[in-house]
C-alpha positions as CSV (number, residue, x, y, z in Angstrom):
1,X,8.4,104.4,137.5
2,X,11.5,102.4,138.0
3,X,12.4,102.2,134.2
4,X,11.7,106.2,134.0
5,X,14.1,106.7,137.2
6,X,16.8,104.5,135.5
7,X,16.4,106.4,132.2
8,X,16.8,109.7,134.0
9,X,19.8,108.6,135.7
10,X,21.4,107.2,132.4
11,X,20.6,110.4,130.3
12,X,20.7,113.2,132.8
13,X,22.5,114.6,135.8
14,X,19.1,115.3,137.5
15,X,18.9,114.2,141.3
16,X,16.8,110.9,141.2
17,X,16.1,108.3,144.1
18,X,18.5,105.2,144.0
19,X,16.9,102.0,142.7
20,X,18.3,98.5,142.4
21,X,18.1,97.1,138.8
22,X,19.7,94.2,136.9
23,X,21.0,94.5,133.4
24,X,17.7,93.6,131.9
25,X,15.7,96.3,133.7
26,X,18.4,98.7,132.8
27,X,18.0,97.9,129.1
28,X,14.2,98.1,129.3
29,X,14.6,101.5,130.6
30,X,15.6,102.7,127.1
31,X,11.8,102.4,126.0
32,X,11.4,105.5,128.1
33,X,14.0,107.8,126.6
34,X,11.7,109.9,124.8
35,X,9.8,110.5,128.0
36,X,13.2,111.8,129.5
37,X,13.5,113.9,126.5
38,X,10.1,115.7,127.4
39,X,11.5,116.6,130.7
40,X,14.8,117.8,129.4
41,X,12.9,119.8,126.6
42,X,10.8,121.6,129.3
43,X,13.8,122.4,131.4
44,X,15.4,124.0,128.6
45,X,12.3,125.9,127.4
46,X,11.9,127.1,130.7
47,X,15.3,128.5,131.0
48,X,14.8,130.2,127.6
49,X,11.7,131.7,128.8
50,X,13.3,133.0,132.0
51,X,16.3,134.4,130.0
52,X,14.2,135.8,127.2
53,X,12.9,138.5,129.9
54,X,16.4,140.0,129.5
55,X,16.7,139.7,125.6
56,X,16.7,136.9,123.1
57,X,20.3,136.1,123.5
58,X,20.2,135.8,127.2
59,X,17.2,133.3,126.6
60,X,19.5,131.4,124.1
61,X,22.3,131.2,126.5
62,X,20.2,130.0,129.3
63,X,18.6,127.3,127.4
64,X,21.9,126.1,126.0
65,X,23.4,126.2,129.6
66,X,20.6,124.1,131.0
67,X,20.6,121.8,128.0
68,X,24.4,120.9,128.5
69,X,24.2,120.9,132.4
70,X,21.0,118.7,132.6
71,X,22.6,116.0,130.1
72,X,26.1,116.1,131.5
73,X,27.5,116.8,128.1
74,X,27.0,113.0,127.5
75,X,25.9,113.4,123.8
76,X,28.4,115.9,123.1
77,X,31.1,113.3,124.1
78,X,29.8,110.9,121.6
79,X,29.8,113.6,119.0
80,X,33.4,114.2,119.6
81,X,34.6,110.8,119.6
82,X,32.6,110.2,116.1
83,X,34.3,113.4,114.9
84,X,37.8,112.2,115.9
85,X,37.3,108.7,114.4
86,X,35.7,110.1,111.1
87,X,38.3,113.0,110.7
88,X,41.5,111.0,111.6
89,X,40.6,107.6,109.6
90,X,38.0,108.5,107.2
91,X,39.1,106.1,104.6
92,X,40.2,103.2,107.0
93,X,37.2,101.5,108.9
94,X,39.5,99.5,111.0
95,X,41.6,102.6,111.9
96,X,38.3,104.4,112.6
97,X,36.9,101.9,115.0
98,X,40.6,102.0,116.8
99,X,40.2,105.9,117.2
100,X,36.6,105.5,118.2
101,X,37.6,103.5,121.4
102,X,40.3,106.0,122.2
103,X,39.0,108.1,125.3
104,X,41.2,111.1,124.6
105,X,39.6,114.1,122.6
106,X,41.3,115.4,119.5
107,X,41.2,118.3,117.3
108,X,38.3,117.0,115.1
109,X,36.5,116.5,118.5
110,X,37.2,119.7,119.9
111,X,36.0,121.5,116.6
112,X,32.7,119.6,116.4
113,X,31.8,120.4,119.9
114,X,32.6,124.1,119.2
115,X,30.5,124.0,116.2
116,X,27.7,122.1,117.7
117,X,27.3,124.4,120.6
118,X,27.6,127.6,118.4
119,X,24.9,126.2,116.0
120,X,22.8,125.3,119.0
121,X,23.0,128.9,120.5
122,X,22.4,130.7,117.3
123,X,19.4,128.5,116.4
124,X,18.0,128.9,120.1
125,X,18.3,132.7,119.7
126,X,16.3,132.7,116.6
127,X,13.6,130.4,118.0
128,X,13.5,132.6,121.2
129,X,13.1,135.7,119.1
130,X,10.2,133.9,117.2
131,X,8.8,132.7,120.5
132,X,8.8,129.0,119.6
133,X,9.3,127.6,123.3
134,X,6.5,125.3,123.1
135,X,8.1,123.6,120.0
136,X,11.4,123.7,121.8
137,X,10.1,121.3,124.3
138,X,9.6,118.6,121.4
139,X,13.3,118.7,120.2
140,X,14.7,116.5,123.1
141,X,11.8,114.3,123.0
142,X,11.9,113.5,119.3
143,X,15.7,113.1,119.1
144,X,15.6,110.5,121.8
145,X,13.2,108.2,119.8
146,X,16.6,107.8,117.7
147,X,17.9,105.3,119.9
148,X,15.2,103.2,119.7
149,X,15.2,103.0,116.1
150,X,19.0,102.7,115.9
151,X,19.1,99.7,118.5
152,X,16.5,97.8,116.4
153,X,18.0,98.5,113.0
154,X,21.8,98.6,113.4
155,X,24.2,95.8,114.2
156,X,26.2,96.5,117.6
157,X,30.0,97.4,117.0
158,X,30.8,95.7,120.4
159,X,29.3,94.1,123.5
160,X,28.6,97.5,125.1
161,X,25.4,99.4,125.9
162,X,24.1,99.5,122.4
163,X,23.9,95.6,122.4
164,X,22.3,95.4,125.8
165,X,19.3,97.3,124.6
166,X,18.7,95.5,121.5
167,X,16.1,92.9,122.8
168,X,14.4,95.5,125.1
169,X,13.1,97.8,122.3
170,X,9.7,96.3,121.0
171,X,7.8,97.2,118.0
172,X,4.9,98.5,120.3
173,X,7.5,100.9,121.8
174,X,8.2,102.4,118.5
175,X,4.7,102.6,117.5
176,X,3.6,104.2,120.6
177,X,6.3,107.2,120.4
178,X,5.6,107.5,116.8
179,X,1.9,108.3,117.4
180,X,2.8,110.8,120.2
181,X,5.3,112.4,117.7
182,X,2.5,112.7,115.0
183,X,0.2,114.2,117.7
184,X,2.7,116.7,118.7
185,X,2.8,118.0,115.2
186,X,-0.3,120.2,115.8
187,X,2.1,122.5,118.0
188,X,5.1,122.2,115.2
189,X,4.5,120.5,112.2
190,X,8.2,120.6,111.3
191,X,8.9,118.1,114.2
192,X,7.8,115.5,111.8
193,X,11.2,115.6,110.0
194,X,12.4,113.8,112.9
195,X,12.1,110.2,111.1
196,X,13.9,111.3,108.3
197,X,17.0,113.0,110.3
198,X,16.9,109.5,112.5
199,X,17.0,107.4,109.4
200,X,19.9,109.5,107.7
201,X,21.9,109.1,110.7
202,X,21.4,105.3,110.8
203,X,22.1,105.0,107.1
204,X,25.5,106.9,107.7
205,X,26.3,104.8,110.6
206,X,25.6,101.5,108.6
207,X,27.5,102.3,105.7
208,X,30.4,104.4,107.2
209,X,31.1,102.4,110.3
210,X,28.9,99.3,110.1
211,X,27.1,99.4,113.2
212,X,26.0,101.4,116.5
213,X,28.0,102.1,119.7
214,X,27.1,104.2,122.5
215,X,29.1,107.1,120.8
216,X,26.9,106.8,117.6
217,X,23.9,107.2,119.8
218,X,25.1,110.4,121.7
219,X,26.3,111.8,118.2
220,X,23.0,111.1,116.7
221,X,21.1,112.7,119.4
222,X,23.1,116.0,119.1
223,X,22.8,116.0,115.3
224,X,19.2,115.2,115.2
225,X,18.4,117.9,117.9
226,X,20.3,120.6,115.8
227,X,18.4,119.2,112.7
228,X,15.2,119.8,114.4
229,X,16.1,123.2,115.5
230,X,16.9,124.2,112.1
231,X,13.6,122.6,110.7
232,X,11.6,124.4,113.3
233,X,13.2,127.8,112.4
234,X,12.7,127.1,108.6
235,X,9.1,126.2,109.3
236,X,8.5,129.6,111.3
237,X,9.9,131.6,108.4
238,X,8.1,129.9,105.8
239,X,4.9,130.1,107.7
């Protein structure tokens, strides 16, 4: 329970009891990131269901507002930083890393956030219209398996959050969440594209930047979530 509370406090702005924890306990809480994703997904789906009683656009907007509010735009910040760094220094890795550490938001970052929010809103509208609310619960869950894989696979860019989690993620954690992901495919087969999206983002980080940081995790979660929304919609239309 302590690990879940720590993960909840880190990934969301939801109220949670205060717990005392050292750096090792905080790192171990990463194992439960996907569980927090299930809670986020349930809240997003519930908001979509309530809003859908008005119309699909209201459902989509309610879901998006809850999604951003619950996470505190934490992952959008990472996406913004990666967009600024990639856009301003796409040919110079040293310059890219320097921009990545700049806390200010540039034009590339603003554009990335706007496009991401519009994309999610449009995709949420389509999924609400197709009554895919149960599948929607799985999106934040599957995307938050990503940090476990990226942490084990990629070197850390600096001595920050990403490096702190490396030894805490065990093969059994990866295997357990993979089994649950496969089991969840009975409700939404398209969710099984998650490992491909996660691996693709990891490949991009390794070849473009050379490793992982907190921003890489945040941006990856956002992009995997959007990719999963697309996959769910395509799967619905094809079916």
